PyMOL CGO cylinders between C-alpha atoms (Angstrom):
from pymol import cmd
from pymol.cgo import CYLINDER

trace = [
    CYLINDER, -45.23, 24.04, -10.38, -43.64, 21.04, -11.76, 0.3, 1, 1, 1, 1, 1, 1,
    CYLINDER, -43.64, 21.04, -11.76, -41.74, 20.96, -14.88, 0.3, 1, 1, 1, 1, 1, 1,
    CYLINDER, -41.74, 20.96, -14.88, -43.43, 18.83, -17.54, 0.3, 1, 1, 1, 1, 1, 1,
    CYLINDER, -43.43, 18.83, -17.54, -41.86, 16.73, -20.36, 0.3, 1, 1, 1, 1, 1, 1,
    CYLINDER, -41.86, 16.73, -20.36, -42.97, 18.26, -23.46, 0.3, 1, 1, 1, 1, 1, 1,
    CYLINDER, -42.97, 18.26, -23.46, -44.72, 16.31, -26.10, 0.3, 1, 1, 1, 1, 1, 1,
    CYLINDER, -44.72, 16.31, -26.10, -42.65, 16.04, -29.42, 0.3, 1, 1, 1, 1, 1, 1,
    CYLINDER, -42.65, 16.04, -29.42, -44.16, 18.12, -32.27, 0.3, 1, 1, 1, 1, 1, 1,
    CYLINDER, -44.16, 18.12, -32.27, -43.93, 15.19, -34.61, 0.3, 1, 1, 1, 1, 1, 1,
    CYLINDER, -43.93, 15.19, -34.61, -43.74, 11.32, -34.49, 0.3, 1, 1, 1, 1, 1, 1,
    CYLINDER, -43.74, 11.32, -34.49, -40.65, 9.46, -33.54, 0.3, 1, 1, 1, 1, 1, 1,
    CYLINDER, -40.65, 9.46, -33.54, -40.02, 8.25, -37.03, 0.3, 1, 1, 1, 1, 1, 1,
    CYLINDER, -40.02, 8.25, -37.03, -40.85, 11.58, -38.64, 0.3, 1, 1, 1, 1, 1, 1,
    CYLINDER, -40.85, 11.58, -38.64, -37.19, 12.63, -39.13, 0.3, 1, 1, 1, 1, 1, 1,
    CYLINDER, -37.19, 12.63, -39.13, -36.00, 9.59, -40.80, 0.3, 1, 1, 1, 1, 1, 1,
    CYLINDER, -36.00, 9.59, -40.80, -33.84, 8.82, -42.62, 0.3, 1, 1, 1, 1, 1, 1,
    CYLINDER, -33.84, 8.82, -42.62, -31.61, 11.44, -40.90, 0.3, 1, 1, 1, 1, 1, 1,
    CYLINDER, -31.61, 11.44, -40.90, -32.44, 10.66, -37.32, 0.3, 1, 1, 1, 1, 1, 1,
    CYLINDER, -32.44, 10.66, -37.32, -33.96, 7.15, -36.64, 0.3, 1, 1, 1, 1, 1, 1,
    CYLINDER, -33.96, 7.15, -36.64, -37.09, 6.38, -34.67, 0.3, 1, 1, 1, 1, 1, 1,
    CYLINDER, -37.09, 6.38, -34.67, -35.50, 4.39, -32.07, 0.3, 1, 1, 1, 1, 1, 1,
    CYLINDER, -35.50, 4.39, -32.07, -33.01, 7.06, -31.16, 0.3, 1, 1, 1, 1, 1, 1,
    CYLINDER, -33.01, 7.06, -31.16, -35.84, 9.67, -30.99, 0.3, 1, 1, 1, 1, 1, 1,
    CYLINDER, -35.84, 9.67, -30.99, -38.01, 7.58, -28.79, 0.3, 1, 1, 1, 1, 1, 1,
    CYLINDER, -38.01, 7.58, -28.79, -35.09, 6.70, -26.27, 0.3, 1, 1, 1, 1, 1, 1,
    CYLINDER, -35.09, 6.70, -26.27, -33.83, 10.28, -26.49, 0.3, 1, 1, 1, 1, 1, 1,
    CYLINDER, -33.83, 10.28, -26.49, -37.15, 11.82, -25.58, 0.3, 1, 1, 1, 1, 1, 1,
    CYLINDER, -37.15, 11.82, -25.58, -38.97, 9.21, -23.57, 0.3, 1, 1, 1, 1, 1, 1,
    CYLINDER, -38.97, 9.21, -23.57, -36.00, 8.13, -21.51, 0.3, 1, 1, 1, 1, 1, 1,
    CYLINDER, -36.00, 8.13, -21.51, -33.20, 10.85, -21.57, 0.3, 1, 1, 1, 1, 1, 1,
    CYLINDER, -33.20, 10.85, -21.57, -35.41, 13.94, -21.57, 0.3, 1, 1, 1, 1, 1, 1,
    CYLINDER, -35.41, 13.94, -21.57, -37.86, 12.33, -19.25, 0.3, 1, 1, 1, 1, 1, 1,
    CYLINDER, -37.86, 12.33, -19.25, -35.00, 11.62, -16.70, 0.3, 1, 1, 1, 1, 1, 1,
    CYLINDER, -35.00, 11.62, -16.70, -33.79, 15.27, -16.86, 0.3, 1, 1, 1, 1, 1, 1,
    CYLINDER, -33.79, 15.27, -16.86, -37.22, 16.45, -16.24, 0.3, 1, 1, 1, 1, 1, 1,
    CYLINDER, -37.22, 16.45, -16.24, -37.92, 14.15, -13.27, 0.3, 1, 1, 1, 1, 1, 1,
    CYLINDER, -37.92, 14.15, -13.27, -34.55, 14.85, -11.85, 0.3, 1, 1, 1, 1, 1, 1,
    CYLINDER, -34.55, 14.85, -11.85, -34.98, 18.49, -12.19, 0.3, 1, 1, 1, 1, 1, 1,
    CYLINDER, -34.98, 18.49, -12.19, -38.33, 18.29, -10.30, 0.3, 1, 1, 1, 1, 1, 1,
    CYLINDER, -38.33, 18.29, -10.30, -36.73, 16.25, -7.56, 0.3, 1, 1, 1, 1, 1, 1,
    CYLINDER, -36.73, 16.25, -7.56, -33.83, 18.77, -7.15, 0.3, 1, 1, 1, 1, 1, 1,
    CYLINDER, -33.83, 18.77, -7.15, -36.17, 21.83, -6.65, 0.3, 1, 1, 1, 1, 1, 1,
    CYLINDER, -36.17, 21.83, -6.65, -38.97, 20.10, -4.59, 0.3, 1, 1, 1, 1, 1, 1,
    CYLINDER, -38.97, 20.10, -4.59, -39.42, 21.75, -1.22, 0.3, 1, 1, 1, 1, 1, 1,
    CYLINDER, -39.42, 21.75, -1.22, -36.95, 24.59, -1.98, 0.3, 1, 1, 1, 1, 1, 1,
    CYLINDER, -36.95, 24.59, -1.98, -37.20, 28.29, -2.86, 0.3, 1, 1, 1, 1, 1, 1,
    CYLINDER, -37.20, 28.29, -2.86, -36.33, 27.24, -6.43, 0.3, 1, 1, 1, 1, 1, 1,
    CYLINDER, -36.33, 27.24, -6.43, -39.49, 25.18, -6.84, 0.3, 1, 1, 1, 1, 1, 1,
    CYLINDER, -39.49, 25.18, -6.84, -41.51, 28.40, -7.89, 0.3, 1, 1, 1, 1, 1, 1,
    CYLINDER, -41.51, 28.40, -7.89, -38.82, 29.77, -10.35, 0.3, 1, 1, 1, 1, 1, 1,
    CYLINDER, -38.82, 29.77, -10.35, -38.87, 29.61, -14.13, 0.3, 1, 1, 1, 1, 1, 1,
    CYLINDER, -38.87, 29.61, -14.13, -36.23, 27.54, -15.77, 0.3, 1, 1, 1, 1, 1, 1,
    CYLINDER, -36.23, 27.54, -15.77, -34.68, 30.85, -17.11, 0.3, 1, 1, 1, 1, 1, 1,
    CYLINDER, -34.68, 30.85, -17.11, -34.67, 32.28, -13.66, 0.3, 1, 1, 1, 1, 1, 1,
    CYLINDER, -34.67, 32.28, -13.66, -32.73, 29.30, -12.40, 0.3, 1, 1, 1, 1, 1, 1,
    CYLINDER, -32.73, 29.30, -12.40, -30.10, 29.72, -15.14, 0.3, 1, 1, 1, 1, 1, 1,
    CYLINDER, -30.10, 29.72, -15.14, -29.28, 33.41, -14.20, 0.3, 1, 1, 1, 1, 1, 1,
    CYLINDER, -29.28, 33.41, -14.20, -27.37, 32.34, -11.00, 0.3, 1, 1, 1, 1, 1, 1,
    CYLINDER, -27.37, 32.34, -11.00, -27.07, 28.63, -11.56, 0.3, 1, 1, 1, 1, 1, 1,
    CYLINDER, -27.07, 28.63, -11.56, -23.36, 28.66, -10.41, 0.3, 1, 1, 1, 1, 1, 1,
    CYLINDER, -23.36, 28.66, -10.41, -24.84, 29.26, -6.92, 0.3, 1, 1, 1, 1, 1, 1,
    CYLINDER, -24.84, 29.26, -6.92, -27.29, 26.38, -7.05, 0.3, 1, 1, 1, 1, 1, 1,
    CYLINDER, -27.29, 26.38, -7.05, -26.86, 22.63, -6.55, 0.3, 1, 1, 1, 1, 1, 1,
    CYLINDER, -26.86, 22.63, -6.55, -25.10, 20.99, -9.46, 0.3, 1, 1, 1, 1, 1, 1,
    CYLINDER, -25.10, 20.99, -9.46, -28.29, 18.63, -9.95, 0.3, 1, 1, 1, 1, 1, 1,
    CYLINDER, -28.29, 18.63, -9.95, -30.25, 21.84, -10.86, 0.3, 1, 1, 1, 1, 1, 1,
    CYLINDER, -30.25, 21.84, -10.86, -27.50, 22.99, -13.43, 0.3, 1, 1, 1, 1, 1, 1,
    CYLINDER, -27.50, 22.99, -13.43, -27.17, 19.51, -15.09, 0.3, 1, 1, 1, 1, 1, 1,
    CYLINDER, -27.17, 19.51, -15.09, -30.85, 18.53, -15.10, 0.3, 1, 1, 1, 1, 1, 1,
    CYLINDER, -30.85, 18.53, -15.10, -32.30, 21.93, -15.63, 0.3, 1, 1, 1, 1, 1, 1,
    CYLINDER, -32.30, 21.93, -15.63, -29.99, 22.25, -18.69, 0.3, 1, 1, 1, 1, 1, 1,
    CYLINDER, -29.99, 22.25, -18.69, -31.08, 18.74, -19.93, 0.3, 1, 1, 1, 1, 1, 1,
    CYLINDER, -31.08, 18.74, -19.93, -34.67, 19.73, -19.60, 0.3, 1, 1, 1, 1, 1, 1,
    CYLINDER, -34.67, 19.73, -19.60, -34.48, 23.11, -21.33, 0.3, 1, 1, 1, 1, 1, 1,
    CYLINDER, -34.48, 23.11, -21.33, -31.89, 22.26, -24.09, 0.3, 1, 1, 1, 1, 1, 1,
    CYLINDER, -31.89, 22.26, -24.09, -33.86, 19.17, -25.27, 0.3, 1, 1, 1, 1, 1, 1,
    CYLINDER, -33.86, 19.17, -25.27, -37.05, 21.18, -25.24, 0.3, 1, 1, 1, 1, 1, 1,
    CYLINDER, -37.05, 21.18, -25.24, -35.33, 23.67, -27.58, 0.3, 1, 1, 1, 1, 1, 1,
    CYLINDER, -35.33, 23.67, -27.58, -33.73, 20.91, -29.67, 0.3, 1, 1, 1, 1, 1, 1,
    CYLINDER, -33.73, 20.91, -29.67, -37.00, 19.22, -30.67, 0.3, 1, 1, 1, 1, 1, 1,
    CYLINDER, -37.00, 19.22, -30.67, -38.49, 22.52, -31.91, 0.3, 1, 1, 1, 1, 1, 1,
    CYLINDER, -38.49, 22.52, -31.91, -35.39, 23.24, -34.08, 0.3, 1, 1, 1, 1, 1, 1,
    CYLINDER, -35.39, 23.24, -34.08, -36.16, 20.06, -36.22, 0.3, 1, 1, 1, 1, 1, 1,
    CYLINDER, -36.16, 20.06, -36.22, -39.06, 19.13, -38.36, 0.3, 1, 1, 1, 1, 1, 1,
    CYLINDER, -39.06, 19.13, -38.36, -39.93, 16.68, -41.14, 0.3, 1, 1, 1, 1, 1, 1,
    CYLINDER, -39.93, 16.68, -41.14, -39.06, 17.71, -44.55, 0.3, 1, 1, 1, 1, 1, 1,
    CYLINDER, -39.06, 17.71, -44.55, -36.78, 20.52, -43.16, 0.3, 1, 1, 1, 1, 1, 1,
    CYLINDER, -36.78, 20.52, -43.16, -33.45, 21.87, -44.23, 0.3, 1, 1, 1, 1, 1, 1,
    CYLINDER, -33.45, 21.87, -44.23, -32.63, 24.26, -46.90, 0.3, 1, 1, 1, 1, 1, 1,
    CYLINDER, -32.63, 24.26, -46.90, -31.76, 27.71, -46.20, 0.3, 1, 1, 1, 1, 1, 1,
    CYLINDER, -31.76, 27.71, -46.20, -33.37, 30.70, -44.23, 0.3, 1, 1, 1, 1, 1, 1,
    CYLINDER, -33.37, 30.70, -44.23, -34.61, 33.69, -45.99, 0.3, 1, 1, 1, 1, 1, 1,
    CYLINDER, -34.61, 33.69, -45.99, -35.00, 37.46, -45.24, 0.3, 1, 1, 1, 1, 1, 1,
    CYLINDER, -35.00, 37.46, -45.24, -33.36, 39.08, -42.29, 0.3, 1, 1, 1, 1, 1, 1,
    CYLINDER, -33.36, 39.08, -42.29, -31.92, 35.80, -40.81, 0.3, 1, 1, 1, 1, 1, 1,
    CYLINDER, -31.92, 35.80, -40.81, -30.12, 35.06, -43.97, 0.3, 1, 1, 1, 1, 1, 1,
    CYLINDER, -30.12, 35.06, -43.97, -28.90, 38.69, -44.25, 0.3, 1, 1, 1, 1, 1, 1,
    CYLINDER, -28.90, 38.69, -44.25, -27.63, 38.47, -40.63, 0.3, 1, 1, 1, 1, 1, 1,
    CYLINDER, -27.63, 38.47, -40.63, -25.83, 35.11, -41.31, 0.3, 1, 1, 1, 1, 1, 1,
    CYLINDER, -25.83, 35.11, -41.31, -24.10, 36.49, -44.42, 0.3, 1, 1, 1, 1, 1, 1,
    CYLINDER, -24.10, 36.49, -44.42, -23.02, 39.57, -42.42, 0.3, 1, 1, 1, 1, 1, 1,
    CYLINDER, -23.02, 39.57, -42.42, -21.60, 37.72, -39.46, 0.3, 1, 1, 1, 1, 1, 1,
    CYLINDER, -21.60, 37.72, -39.46, -20.23, 34.70, -41.15, 0.3, 1, 1, 1, 1, 1, 1,
    CYLINDER, -20.23, 34.70, -41.15, -19.57, 35.71, -44.80, 0.3, 1, 1, 1, 1, 1, 1,
    CYLINDER, -19.57, 35.71, -44.80, -21.96, 33.17, -46.50, 0.3, 1, 1, 1, 1, 1, 1,
    CYLINDER, -21.96, 33.17, -46.50, -24.51, 30.47, -45.51, 0.3, 1, 1, 1, 1, 1, 1,
    CYLINDER, -24.51, 30.47, -45.51, -21.95, 27.84, -46.47, 0.3, 1, 1, 1, 1, 1, 1,
    CYLINDER, -21.95, 27.84, -46.47, -19.40, 29.43, -44.12, 0.3, 1, 1, 1, 1, 1, 1,
    CYLINDER, -19.40, 29.43, -44.12, -22.00, 29.55, -41.36, 0.3, 1, 1, 1, 1, 1, 1,
    CYLINDER, -22.00, 29.55, -41.36, -22.68, 25.89, -41.83, 0.3, 1, 1, 1, 1, 1, 1,
    CYLINDER, -22.68, 25.89, -41.83, -18.90, 25.16, -41.83, 0.3, 1, 1, 1, 1, 1, 1,
    CYLINDER, -18.90, 25.16, -41.83, -18.40, 27.27, -38.61, 0.3, 1, 1, 1, 1, 1, 1,
    CYLINDER, -18.40, 27.27, -38.61, -21.38, 25.66, -36.78, 0.3, 1, 1, 1, 1, 1, 1,
    CYLINDER, -21.38, 25.66, -36.78, -20.49, 22.18, -37.85, 0.3, 1, 1, 1, 1, 1, 1,
    CYLINDER, -20.49, 22.18, -37.85, -16.94, 22.79, -36.75, 0.3, 1, 1, 1, 1, 1, 1,
    CYLINDER, -16.94, 22.79, -36.75, -18.07, 23.97, -33.27, 0.3, 1, 1, 1, 1, 1, 1,
    CYLINDER, -18.07, 23.97, -33.27, -20.25, 20.86, -32.88, 0.3, 1, 1, 1, 1, 1, 1,
    CYLINDER, -20.25, 20.86, -32.88, -17.38, 18.46, -34.26, 0.3, 1, 1, 1, 1, 1, 1,
    CYLINDER, -17.38, 18.46, -34.26, -14.73, 19.80, -31.97, 0.3, 1, 1, 1, 1, 1, 1,
    CYLINDER, -14.73, 19.80, -31.97, -16.78, 19.85, -28.74, 0.3, 1, 1, 1, 1, 1, 1,
    CYLINDER, -16.78, 19.85, -28.74, -14.75, 17.29, -26.66, 0.3, 1, 1, 1, 1, 1, 1,
    CYLINDER, -14.75, 17.29, -26.66, -16.92, 14.77, -25.07, 0.3, 1, 1, 1, 1, 1, 1,
    CYLINDER, -16.92, 14.77, -25.07, -20.68, 15.57, -24.48, 0.3, 1, 1, 1, 1, 1, 1,
    CYLINDER, -20.68, 15.57, -24.48, -22.24, 18.87, -25.07, 0.3, 1, 1, 1, 1, 1, 1,
    CYLINDER, -22.24, 18.87, -25.07, -23.99, 21.28, -27.35, 0.3, 1, 1, 1, 1, 1, 1,
    CYLINDER, -23.99, 21.28, -27.35, -23.41, 23.56, -30.31, 0.3, 1, 1, 1, 1, 1, 1,
    CYLINDER, -23.41, 23.56, -30.31, -25.24, 26.86, -30.31, 0.3, 1, 1, 1, 1, 1, 1,
    CYLINDER, -25.24, 26.86, -30.31, -26.20, 29.82, -32.65, 0.3, 1, 1, 1, 1, 1, 1,
    CYLINDER, -26.20, 29.82, -32.65, -26.81, 32.75, -30.29, 0.3, 1, 1, 1, 1, 1, 1,
    CYLINDER, -26.81, 32.75, -30.29, -27.88, 36.32, -30.43, 0.3, 1, 1, 1, 1, 1, 1,
    CYLINDER, -27.88, 36.32, -30.43, -25.69, 38.16, -28.02, 0.3, 1, 1, 1, 1, 1, 1,
    CYLINDER, -25.69, 38.16, -28.02, -26.33, 41.20, -25.99, 0.3, 1, 1, 1, 1, 1, 1,
    CYLINDER, -26.33, 41.20, -25.99, -25.02, 43.41, -28.90, 0.3, 1, 1, 1, 1, 1, 1,
    CYLINDER, -25.02, 43.41, -28.90, -27.66, 41.63, -31.17, 0.3, 1, 1, 1, 1, 1, 1,
    CYLINDER, -27.66, 41.63, -31.17, -24.83, 39.97, -33.01, 0.3, 1, 1, 1, 1, 1, 1,
    CYLINDER, -24.83, 39.97, -33.01, -24.90, 36.26, -34.31, 0.3, 1, 1, 1, 1, 1, 1,
    CYLINDER, -24.90, 36.26, -34.31, -22.25, 34.23, -32.57, 0.3, 1, 1, 1, 1, 1, 1,
    CYLINDER, -22.25, 34.23, -32.57, -21.52, 30.45, -32.67, 0.3, 1, 1, 1, 1, 1, 1,
    CYLINDER, -21.52, 30.45, -32.67, -20.04, 28.48, -29.90, 0.3, 1, 1, 1, 1, 1, 1,
    CYLINDER, -20.04, 28.48, -29.90, -20.41, 25.29, -27.73, 0.3, 1, 1, 1, 1, 1, 1,
    CYLINDER, -20.41, 25.29, -27.73, -20.89, 24.36, -24.19, 0.3, 1, 1, 1, 1, 1, 1,
    CYLINDER, -20.89, 24.36, -24.19, -20.02, 21.15, -22.21, 0.3, 1, 1, 1, 1, 1, 1,
    CYLINDER, -20.02, 21.15, -22.21, -22.54, 18.59, -20.82, 0.3, 1, 1, 1, 1, 1, 1,
    CYLINDER, -22.54, 18.59, -20.82, -25.93, 20.33, -20.42, 0.3, 1, 1, 1, 1, 1, 1,
    CYLINDER, -25.93, 20.33, -20.42, -24.82, 23.87, -20.07, 0.3, 1, 1, 1, 1, 1, 1,
    CYLINDER, -24.82, 23.87, -20.07, -26.43, 26.54, -22.19, 0.3, 1, 1, 1, 1, 1, 1,
    CYLINDER, -26.43, 26.54, -22.19, -25.93, 30.26, -23.13, 0.3, 1, 1, 1, 1, 1, 1,
    CYLINDER, -25.93, 30.26, -23.13, -28.50, 31.40, -20.54, 0.3, 1, 1, 1, 1, 1, 1,
    CYLINDER, -28.50, 31.40, -20.54, -26.32, 30.24, -17.78, 0.3, 1, 1, 1, 1, 1, 1,
    CYLINDER, -26.32, 30.24, -17.78, -24.12, 32.46, -15.75, 0.3, 1, 1, 1, 1, 1, 1,
    CYLINDER, -24.12, 32.46, -15.75, -21.41, 29.80, -16.13, 0.3, 1, 1, 1, 1, 1, 1,
    CYLINDER, -21.41, 29.80, -16.13, -21.29, 29.62, -19.97, 0.3, 1, 1, 1, 1, 1, 1,
    CYLINDER, -21.29, 29.62, -19.97, -18.39, 30.91, -21.96, 0.3, 1, 1, 1, 1, 1, 1,
    CYLINDER, -18.39, 30.91, -21.96, -20.93, 31.86, -24.92, 0.3, 1, 1, 1, 1, 1, 1,
    CYLINDER, -20.93, 31.86, -24.92, -23.86, 34.01, -23.65, 0.3, 1, 1, 1, 1, 1, 1,
    CYLINDER, -23.86, 34.01, -23.65, -27.00, 35.23, -25.30, 0.3, 1, 1, 1, 1, 1, 1,
    CYLINDER, -27.00, 35.23, -25.30, -30.38, 33.95, -26.59, 0.3, 1, 1, 1, 1, 1, 1,
    CYLINDER, -30.38, 33.95, -26.59, -30.17, 30.70, -28.21, 0.3, 1, 1, 1, 1, 1, 1,
    CYLINDER, -30.17, 30.70, -28.21, -31.86, 30.48, -31.72, 0.3, 1, 1, 1, 1, 1, 1,
    CYLINDER, -31.86, 30.48, -31.72, -30.34, 27.06, -32.75, 0.3, 1, 1, 1, 1, 1, 1,
    CYLINDER, -30.34, 27.06, -32.75, -28.93, 24.14, -30.87, 0.3, 1, 1, 1, 1, 1, 1,
    CYLINDER, -28.93, 24.14, -30.87, -27.40, 20.82, -31.75, 0.3, 1, 1, 1, 1, 1, 1,
    CYLINDER, -27.40, 20.82, -31.75, -27.12, 17.99, -29.18, 0.3, 1, 1, 1, 1, 1, 1,
    CYLINDER, -27.12, 17.99, -29.18, -23.70, 16.23, -29.65, 0.3, 1, 1, 1, 1, 1, 1,
    CYLINDER, -23.70, 16.23, -29.65, -24.06, 13.74, -26.79, 0.3, 1, 1, 1, 1, 1, 1,
    CYLINDER, -24.06, 13.74, -26.79, -23.40, 10.21, -28.09, 0.3, 1, 1, 1, 1, 1, 1,
    CYLINDER, -23.40, 10.21, -28.09, -27.02, 9.17, -27.00, 0.3, 1, 1, 1, 1, 1, 1,
    CYLINDER, -27.02, 9.17, -27.00, -28.30, 11.69, -29.61, 0.3, 1, 1, 1, 1, 1, 1,
    CYLINDER, -28.30, 11.69, -29.61, -26.60, 9.60, -32.46, 0.3, 1, 1, 1, 1, 1, 1,
    CYLINDER, -26.60, 9.60, -32.46, -24.89, 6.54, -31.59, 0.3, 1, 1, 1, 1, 1, 1,
    CYLINDER, -24.89, 6.54, -31.59, -27.44, 3.90, -32.56, 0.3, 1, 1, 1, 1, 1, 1,
    CYLINDER, -27.44, 3.90, -32.56, -27.42, 5.11, -36.12, 0.3, 1, 1, 1, 1, 1, 1,
    CYLINDER, -27.42, 5.11, -36.12, -24.04, 6.85, -36.51, 0.3, 1, 1, 1, 1, 1, 1,
    CYLINDER, -24.04, 6.85, -36.51, -21.83, 5.04, -33.99, 0.3, 1, 1, 1, 1, 1, 1,
    CYLINDER, -21.83, 5.04, -33.99, -18.62, 7.07, -33.46, 0.3, 1, 1, 1, 1, 1, 1,
    CYLINDER, -18.62, 7.07, -33.46, -19.21, 9.10, -36.66, 0.3, 1, 1, 1, 1, 1, 1,
    CYLINDER, -19.21, 9.10, -36.66, -20.30, 12.39, -35.22, 0.3, 1, 1, 1, 1, 1, 1,
    CYLINDER, -20.30, 12.39, -35.22, -19.56, 14.50, -38.34, 0.3, 1, 1, 1, 1, 1, 1,
    CYLINDER, -19.56, 14.50, -38.34, -22.06, 12.29, -40.29, 0.3, 1, 1, 1, 1, 1, 1,
    CYLINDER, -22.06, 12.29, -40.29, -24.73, 12.97, -37.69, 0.3, 1, 1, 1, 1, 1, 1,
    CYLINDER, -24.73, 12.97, -37.69, -23.97, 16.65, -37.88, 0.3, 1, 1, 1, 1, 1, 1,
    CYLINDER, -23.97, 16.65, -37.88, -24.18, 16.69, -41.71, 0.3, 1, 1, 1, 1, 1, 1,
    CYLINDER, -24.18, 16.69, -41.71, -27.68, 14.91, -41.46, 0.3, 1, 1, 1, 1, 1, 1,
    CYLINDER, -27.68, 14.91, -41.46, -28.89, 17.51, -39.01, 0.3, 1, 1, 1, 1, 1, 1,
    CYLINDER, -28.89, 17.51, -39.01, -28.95, 20.11, -41.80, 0.3, 1, 1, 1, 1, 1, 1,
    CYLINDER, -28.95, 20.11, -41.80, -31.59, 18.24, -43.61, 0.3, 1, 1, 1, 1, 1, 1,
    CYLINDER, -31.59, 18.24, -43.61, -34.22, 18.50, -40.75, 0.3, 1, 1, 1, 1, 1, 1,
    CYLINDER, -34.22, 18.50, -40.75, -33.67, 22.10, -39.64, 0.3, 1, 1, 1, 1, 1, 1,
    CYLINDER, -33.67, 22.10, -39.64, -36.83, 24.03, -38.79, 0.3, 1, 1, 1, 1, 1, 1,
    CYLINDER, -36.83, 24.03, -38.79, -35.85, 27.51, -40.08, 0.3, 1, 1, 1, 1, 1, 1,
    CYLINDER, -35.85, 27.51, -40.08, -39.31, 28.80, -39.29, 0.3, 1, 1, 1, 1, 1, 1,
    CYLINDER, -39.31, 28.80, -39.29, -38.81, 28.25, -35.56, 0.3, 1, 1, 1, 1, 1, 1,
    CYLINDER, -38.81, 28.25, -35.56, -35.12, 29.44, -35.76, 0.3, 1, 1, 1, 1, 1, 1,
    CYLINDER, -35.12, 29.44, -35.76, -36.38, 32.75, -37.58, 0.3, 1, 1, 1, 1, 1, 1,
    CYLINDER, -36.38, 32.75, -37.58, -38.97, 33.23, -34.99, 0.3, 1, 1, 1, 1, 1, 1,
    CYLINDER, -38.97, 33.23, -34.99, -36.52, 33.13, -32.17, 0.3, 1, 1, 1, 1, 1, 1,
    CYLINDER, -36.52, 33.13, -32.17, -34.13, 35.26, -34.17, 0.3, 1, 1, 1, 1, 1, 1,
    CYLINDER, -34.13, 35.26, -34.17, -36.69, 37.96, -34.58, 0.3, 1, 1, 1, 1, 1, 1,
    CYLINDER, -36.69, 37.96, -34.58, -37.64, 37.92, -30.86, 0.3, 1, 1, 1, 1, 1, 1,
    CYLINDER, -37.64, 37.92, -30.86, -34.05, 38.15, -29.87, 0.3, 1, 1, 1, 1, 1, 1,
    CYLINDER, -34.05, 38.15, -29.87, -33.21, 41.22, -31.98, 0.3, 1, 1, 1, 1, 1, 1,
    CYLINDER, -33.21, 41.22, -31.98, -36.10, 43.22, -31.00, 0.3, 1, 1, 1, 1, 1, 1,
]
cmd.load_cgo(trace, "trace")
C-alpha cells in the first residue's frame, strides 16, 4: 500500500502571523509531497512495501538510506502539522502539566529546554519531546529527518511534540533568525493533540 500525503488539518494561512501561508504551502505541497513520493519509490517492489512506517523505523539502520531519509521526512511532517493549530499556544493542563513540572521544574523551564534543543541543533533537524521506555519525559534533537522511533536515534521513545528546524520551515519569514521562529511556534501549539499522545504513551 502506498504512503499518501496527508491533508493539512487547516488552511495554509491559518497559522499566520506566526507561520506564513507561503511557507506552509511550499512546506506541505512541495517538501512533504517529495518525501512521500520518494519513500514510495524507495519501497516499491521490495519486501518493505507492505510494512508500516513504524515497522521500517525499527531496523532503519539496515535499510537503504533513501528509506531512512524520506521515511523520516514523511512521518515527521505528518506529526508536525498535527502539533499546530490556529489559536493555539498557552499551556497544557492536568497530567501533562504535572509531568512537565516534575521532569523540568516548571513550564517555563520546559520551554527554555525545548527551545534550547531546537536552537542548538546544528544544521537541519528536529527537536523532540518524548516519552521514553521508563515513561519519563525527555527532550532531545535529531539530525536531518531522523526521529526517536528509529534505531539510529540518540533519543528514543514515543514522540509527543516535534519542531522542524530545517531552514525550509522558516526561512521565507524569519531568514536566519531561527530563535524567532522557535519563539513563534509556542503560539500555535496544539496542546490537545500533544496531551492525547502523552496519555497514549504512558498507558
